[in-house]
MARFIMAR-499215 format. One record per atom (N, C-alpha, C, O): residue in one letter; atom name; x, z, y. Coordinates in nm, 3 decimals. Atoms other than C-alpha are relative to their C-alpha. Layout:
// residues N
(r 'A'; 'CA'; (X; Z; Y))
...
//
This chain:
// residues 63
(r 'M'; 'N'; (-0.055; 0.091; -0.029))
(r 'M'; 'CA'; (-4.056; 0.310; 1.327))
(r 'M'; 'C'; (0.132; 0.050; 0.085))
(r 'M'; 'O'; (0.228; -0.026; 0.082))
(r 'N'; 'N'; (-0.131; -0.082; -0.070))
(r 'N'; 'CA'; (-3.783; 0.547; 1.545))
(r 'N'; 'C'; (0.085; 0.034; -0.088))
(r 'N'; 'O'; (0.196; 0.001; -0.045))
(r 'V'; 'N'; (-0.072; -0.061; 0.098))
(r 'V'; 'CA'; (-3.613; 0.708; 1.220))
(r 'V'; 'C'; (0.082; -0.184; -0.055))
(r 'V'; 'O'; (0.205; -0.197; -0.055))
(r 'I'; 'N'; (-0.039; 0.087; 0.033))
(r 'I'; 'CA'; (-3.594; 0.310; 1.087))
(r 'I'; 'C'; (0.153; -0.096; 0.120))
(r 'I'; 'O'; (0.267; -0.135; 0.094))
(r 'N'; 'N'; (-0.097; 0.034; -0.103))
(r 'N'; 'CA'; (-3.421; 0.180; 1.423))
(r 'N'; 'C'; (0.126; 0.068; 0.024))
(r 'N'; 'O'; (0.228; 0.000; 0.034))
(r 'N'; 'N'; (-0.078; -0.100; 0.046))
(r 'N'; 'CA'; (-3.212; 0.498; 1.412))
(r 'N'; 'C'; (0.120; -0.081; -0.111))
(r 'N'; 'O'; (0.241; -0.100; -0.102))
(r 'I'; 'N'; (-0.121; 0.013; 0.122))
(r 'I'; 'CA'; (-3.063; 0.376; 1.089))
(r 'I'; 'C'; (0.037; -0.151; 0.007))
(r 'I'; 'O'; (0.131; -0.198; -0.056))
(r 'K'; 'N'; (-0.102; 0.102; -0.016))
(r 'K'; 'CA'; (-3.011; 0.045; 1.199))
(r 'K'; 'C'; (0.093; -0.031; 0.089))
(r 'K'; 'O'; (0.173; -0.123; 0.083))
(r 'K'; 'N'; (-0.065; -0.008; -0.093))
(r 'K'; 'CA'; (-2.872; 0.144; 1.510))
(r 'K'; 'C'; (0.190; 0.054; -0.075))
(r 'K'; 'O'; (0.307; 0.019; -0.066))
(r 'F'; 'N'; (-0.138; -0.085; 0.088))
(r 'F'; 'CA'; (-2.600; 0.351; 1.303))
(r 'F'; 'C'; (0.103; -0.092; -0.076))
(r 'F'; 'O'; (0.226; -0.091; -0.083))
(r 'L'; 'N'; (-0.093; 0.076; 0.120))
(r 'L'; 'CA'; (-2.526; 0.084; 1.040))
(r 'L'; 'C'; (0.081; -0.109; 0.111))
(r 'L'; 'O'; (0.185; -0.155; 0.064))
(r 'G'; 'N'; (-0.049; 0.123; -0.047))
(r 'G'; 'CA'; (-2.424; -0.189; 1.319))
(r 'G'; 'C'; (0.090; 0.098; 0.064))
(r 'G'; 'O'; (0.200; 0.047; 0.040))
(r 'E'; 'N'; (-0.082; -0.042; -0.028))
(r 'E'; 'CA'; (-2.229; 0.063; 1.479))
(r 'E'; 'C'; (0.089; 0.010; -0.067))
(r 'E'; 'O'; (0.201; -0.025; -0.032))
(r 'A'; 'N'; (-0.095; -0.019; 0.074))
(r 'A'; 'CA'; (-2.079; 0.157; 1.191))
(r 'A'; 'C'; (0.096; -0.111; -0.080))
(r 'A'; 'O'; (0.201; -0.083; -0.137))
(r 'K'; 'N'; (-0.057; 0.153; 0.028))
(r 'K'; 'CA'; (-1.973; -0.207; 1.091))
(r 'K'; 'C'; (0.029; -0.052; 0.122))
(r 'K'; 'O'; (0.099; -0.151; 0.102))
(r 'A'; 'N'; (-0.085; 0.025; -0.025))
(r 'A'; 'CA'; (-1.881; -0.263; 1.392))
(r 'A'; 'C'; (0.159; 0.090; 0.026))
(r 'A'; 'O'; (0.258; 0.043; 0.082))
(r 'E'; 'N'; (-0.126; -0.057; -0.007))
(r 'E'; 'CA'; (-1.607; -0.002; 1.379))
(r 'E'; 'C'; (0.087; -0.007; -0.053))
(r 'E'; 'O'; (0.204; -0.005; -0.014))
(r 'L'; 'N'; (-0.124; 0.060; 0.099))
(r 'L'; 'CA'; (-1.475; -0.086; 1.041))
(r 'L'; 'C'; (0.011; -0.129; -0.010))
(r 'L'; 'O'; (0.047; -0.166; -0.122))
(r 'V'; 'N'; (-0.089; 0.088; -0.047))
(r 'V'; 'CA'; (-1.399; -0.415; 1.184))
(r 'V'; 'C'; (0.151; 0.046; 0.068))
(r 'V'; 'O'; (0.254; -0.012; 0.035))
(r 'K'; 'N'; (-0.084; -0.039; -0.129))
(r 'K'; 'CA'; (-1.167; -0.237; 1.462))
(r 'K'; 'C'; (0.090; 0.066; -0.134))
(r 'K'; 'O'; (0.199; 0.016; -0.106))
(r 'V'; 'N'; (-0.066; -0.068; 0.107))
(r 'V'; 'CA'; (-0.989; -0.036; 1.115))
(r 'V'; 'C'; (0.100; -0.068; -0.039))
(r 'V'; 'O'; (0.061; -0.166; -0.102))
(r 'S'; 'N'; (-0.079; 0.032; 0.035))
(r 'S'; 'CA'; (-0.611; -0.125; 1.056))
(r 'S'; 'C'; (-0.002; 0.019; -0.168))
(r 'S'; 'O'; (0.045; 0.124; -0.213))
(r 'W'; 'N'; (-0.031; -0.079; 0.141))
(r 'W'; 'CA'; (-0.640; -0.132; 0.650))
(r 'W'; 'C'; (0.133; -0.010; -0.061))
(r 'W'; 'O'; (0.195; -0.113; -0.039))
(r 'T'; 'N'; (-0.104; 0.010; 0.049))
(r 'T'; 'CA'; (-0.348; -0.059; 0.466))
(r 'T'; 'C'; (0.021; -0.112; -0.109))
(r 'T'; 'O'; (-0.087; -0.166; -0.135))
(r 'P'; 'N'; (-0.021; 0.160; 0.056))
(r 'P'; 'CA'; (-0.219; -0.374; 0.241))
(r 'P'; 'C'; (-0.015; 0.055; -0.154))
(r 'P'; 'O'; (0.011; 0.173; -0.176))
(r 'R'; 'N'; (0.053; -0.037; 0.133))
(r 'R'; 'CA'; (-0.320; -0.348; -0.127))
(r 'R'; 'C'; (0.124; 0.057; -0.041))
(r 'R'; 'O'; (0.120; 0.177; -0.016))
(r 'R'; 'N'; (-0.142; 0.025; 0.047))
(r 'R'; 'CA'; (0.038; -0.344; -0.258))
(r 'R'; 'C'; (0.058; 0.138; 0.067))
(r 'R'; 'O'; (0.111; 0.208; -0.019))
(r 'D'; 'N'; (-0.048; -0.162; -0.022))
(r 'D'; 'CA'; (0.147; 0.007; -0.047))
(r 'D'; 'C'; (-0.090; 0.089; -0.014))
(r 'D'; 'O'; (-0.056; 0.207; -0.020))
(r 'L'; 'N'; (0.099; -0.133; 0.077))
(r 'L'; 'CA'; (-0.206; 0.183; -0.149))
(r 'L'; 'C'; (0.055; -0.002; -0.137))
(r 'L'; 'O'; (0.097; 0.108; -0.172))
(r 'I'; 'N'; (-0.034; -0.016; 0.196))
(r 'I'; 'CA'; (-0.106; 0.113; -0.559))
(r 'I'; 'C'; (0.098; 0.077; 0.005))
(r 'I'; 'O'; (0.107; 0.158; -0.088))
(r 'G'; 'N'; (-0.113; -0.048; 0.032))
(r 'G'; 'CA'; (0.219; 0.240; -0.473))
(r 'G'; 'C'; (-0.026; 0.149; 0.043))
(r 'G'; 'O'; (0.038; 0.239; -0.010))
(r 'S'; 'N'; (-0.012; -0.114; -0.086))
(r 'S'; 'CA'; (0.116; 0.526; -0.253))
(r 'S'; 'C'; (-0.094; 0.092; -0.106))
(r 'S'; 'O'; (-0.078; 0.212; -0.126))
(r 'T'; 'N'; (0.063; -0.104; 0.131))
(r 'T'; 'CA'; (-0.160; 0.624; -0.563))
(r 'T'; 'C'; (0.105; 0.024; -0.108))
(r 'T'; 'O'; (0.098; 0.133; -0.166))
(r 'A'; 'N'; (-0.073; -0.037; 0.123))
(r 'A'; 'CA'; (0.087; 0.626; -0.820))
(r 'A'; 'C'; (0.093; 0.129; 0.033))
(r 'A'; 'O'; (0.088; 0.243; -0.012))
(r 'V'; 'N'; (-0.080; -0.194; -0.059))
(r 'V'; 'CA'; (0.349; 0.886; -0.633))
(r 'V'; 'C'; (-0.102; 0.101; 0.008))
(r 'V'; 'O'; (-0.075; 0.213; -0.035))
(r 'V'; 'N'; (0.124; -0.110; 0.007))
(r 'V'; 'CA'; (-0.002; 1.071; -0.577))
(r 'V'; 'C'; (0.015; 0.084; -0.137))
(r 'V'; 'O'; (0.030; 0.202; -0.170))
(r 'I'; 'N'; (0.052; -0.004; 0.170))
(r 'I'; 'CA'; (-0.050; 1.047; -0.939))
(r 'I'; 'C'; (0.063; 0.082; -0.064))
(r 'I'; 'O'; (0.014; 0.178; -0.123))
(r 'S'; 'N'; (-0.117; -0.021; 0.090))
(r 'S'; 'CA'; (0.295; 1.109; -1.083))
(r 'S'; 'C'; (0.063; 0.156; 0.095))
(r 'S'; 'O'; (0.169; 0.197; 0.048))
(r 'V'; 'N'; (-0.002; -0.098; -0.117))
(r 'V'; 'CA'; (0.326; 1.416; -0.796))
(r 'V'; 'C'; (-0.081; 0.123; -0.077))
(r 'V'; 'O'; (-0.030; 0.222; -0.129))
(r 'T'; 'N'; (0.099; -0.065; 0.105))
(r 'T'; 'CA'; (0.038; 1.575; -0.971))
(r 'T'; 'C'; (0.037; 0.049; -0.101))
(r 'T'; 'O'; (0.049; 0.171; -0.110))
(r 'A'; 'N'; (-0.012; -0.050; 0.138))
(r 'A'; 'CA'; (0.112; 1.601; -1.300))
(r 'A'; 'C'; (0.124; -0.007; 0.013))
(r 'A'; 'O'; (0.153; -0.038; -0.103))
(r 'A'; 'N'; (-0.140; -0.103; 0.000))
(r 'A'; 'CA'; (0.500; 1.705; -1.216))
(r 'A'; 'C'; (-0.025; 0.108; 0.023))
(r 'A'; 'O'; (0.053; 0.196; -0.016))
(r 'L'; 'N'; (0.034; -0.158; -0.075))
(r 'L'; 'CA'; (0.326; 2.002; -1.048))
(r 'L'; 'C'; (-0.027; 0.057; -0.149))
(r 'L'; 'O'; (0.048; 0.122; -0.222))
(r 'A'; 'N'; (0.043; -0.038; 0.094))
(r 'A'; 'CA'; (0.118; 2.050; -1.314))
(r 'A'; 'C'; (0.065; 0.025; -0.127))
(r 'A'; 'O'; (0.019; 0.127; -0.179))
(r 'L'; 'N'; (-0.091; -0.010; 0.126))
(r 'L'; 'CA'; (0.354; 2.035; -1.629))
(r 'L'; 'C'; (0.073; 0.137; 0.035))
(r 'L'; 'O'; (0.085; 0.238; -0.033))
(r 'Y'; 'N'; (-0.106; -0.122; -0.049))
(r 'Y'; 'CA'; (0.588; 2.259; -1.388))
(r 'Y'; 'C'; (-0.091; 0.149; 0.008))
(r 'Y'; 'O'; (-0.041; 0.246; -0.049))
(r 'I'; 'N'; (0.087; -0.090; -0.035))
(r 'I'; 'CA'; (0.299; 2.515; -1.286))
(r 'I'; 'C'; (-0.070; 0.045; -0.166))
(r 'I'; 'O'; (-0.126; 0.153; -0.183))
(r 'G'; 'N'; (0.025; -0.043; 0.144))
(r 'G'; 'CA'; (0.220; 2.505; -1.704))
(r 'G'; 'C'; (0.114; 0.052; -0.088))
(r 'G'; 'O'; (0.127; 0.127; -0.184))
(r 'M'; 'N'; (-0.137; -0.100; 0.097))
(r 'M'; 'CA'; (0.527; 2.600; -1.830))
(r 'M'; 'C'; (0.028; 0.143; 0.099))
(r 'M'; 'O'; (0.025; 0.246; 0.032))
(r 'I'; 'N'; (-0.015; -0.055; -0.034))
(r 'I'; 'CA'; (0.592; 2.816; -1.574))
(r 'I'; 'C'; (-0.122; 0.158; -0.033))
(r 'I'; 'O'; (-0.078; 0.272; -0.047))
(r 'D'; 'N'; (0.076; -0.048; 0.084))
(r 'D'; 'CA'; (0.249; 2.987; -1.696))
(r 'D'; 'C'; (0.008; 0.090; -0.152))
(r 'D'; 'O'; (-0.017; 0.207; -0.180))
(r 'I'; 'N'; (-0.024; -0.055; 0.124))
(r 'I'; 'CA'; (0.330; 3.015; -2.052))
(r 'I'; 'C'; (0.132; 0.074; -0.019))
(r 'I'; 'O'; (0.144; 0.148; -0.116))
(r 'I'; 'N'; (-0.144; -0.081; -0.017))
(r 'I'; 'CA'; (0.702; 3.155; -1.970))
(r 'I'; 'C'; (-0.101; 0.149; 0.027))
(r 'I'; 'O'; (-0.122; 0.243; -0.050))
(r 'L'; 'N'; (0.020; -0.158; -0.065))
(r 'L'; 'CA'; (0.541; 3.442; -1.765))
(r 'L'; 'C'; (-0.160; 0.085; -0.092))
(r 'L'; 'O'; (-0.216; 0.188; -0.055))
(r 'T'; 'N'; (0.107; -0.058; 0.088))
(r 'T'; 'CA'; (0.242; 3.507; -2.053))
(r 'T'; 'C'; (0.103; 0.023; -0.070))
(r 'T'; 'O'; (0.127; 0.144; -0.076))
(r 'K'; 'N'; (-0.098; -0.041; 0.148))
(r 'K'; 'CA'; (0.524; 3.499; -2.333))
(r 'K'; 'C'; (0.020; 0.169; 0.058))
(r 'K'; 'O'; (-0.010; 0.277; 0.009))
(r 'I'; 'N'; (-0.108; -0.160; -0.046))
(r 'I'; 'CA'; (0.725; 3.783; -2.086))
(r 'I'; 'C'; (-0.099; 0.127; -0.015))
(r 'I'; 'O'; (-0.075; 0.238; -0.063))
(r 'L'; 'N'; (0.082; -0.107; 0.002))
(r 'L'; 'CA'; (0.400; 3.955; -2.035))
(r 'L'; 'C'; (-0.060; 0.096; -0.109))
(r 'L'; 'O'; (-0.095; 0.213; -0.093))
(r 'S'; 'N'; (0.053; -0.029; 0.139))
(r 'S'; 'CA'; (0.284; 4.004; -2.396))
(r 'S'; 'C'; (0.106; 0.066; -0.078))
(r 'S'; 'O'; (0.086; 0.116; -0.189))
(r 'L'; 'N'; (-0.097; -0.035; 0.046))
(r 'L'; 'CA'; (0.605; 4.104; -2.458))
(r 'L'; 'C'; (0.003; 0.139; 0.029))
(r 'L'; 'O'; (-0.002; 0.220; -0.064))
(r 'I'; 'N'; (0.020; -0.097; -0.075))
(r 'I'; 'CA'; (0.596; 4.383; -2.217))
(r 'I'; 'C'; (-0.129; 0.097; -0.048))
(r 'I'; 'O'; (-0.139; 0.219; -0.058))
(r 'L'; 'N'; (0.121; -0.068; 0.033))
(r 'L'; 'CA'; (0.271; 4.462; -2.319))
(r 'L'; 'C'; (0.012; 0.080; -0.127))
(r 'L'; 'O'; (-0.035; 0.193; -0.136))
(r 'R'; 'N'; (0.020; -0.069; 0.127))
(r 'R'; 'CA'; (0.320; 4.556; -2.664))
(r 'R'; 'C'; (0.025; 0.110; -0.043))
(r 'R'; 'O'; (-0.007; 0.139; -0.158))
//
């Protein structure tokens, strides 16, 4: 029974802490997510282009 009491205590304390959290408004969260996805896509495209260019240069050198 000690394990069950510990779980109940933990869940009660976790719920009490979640009430204290100041949550980000949904609109701000969606905007931030869009920025992160956009920057990640731009960096992936940039790194991919650099990789293609360097691969072509290296293949010309090694021929």
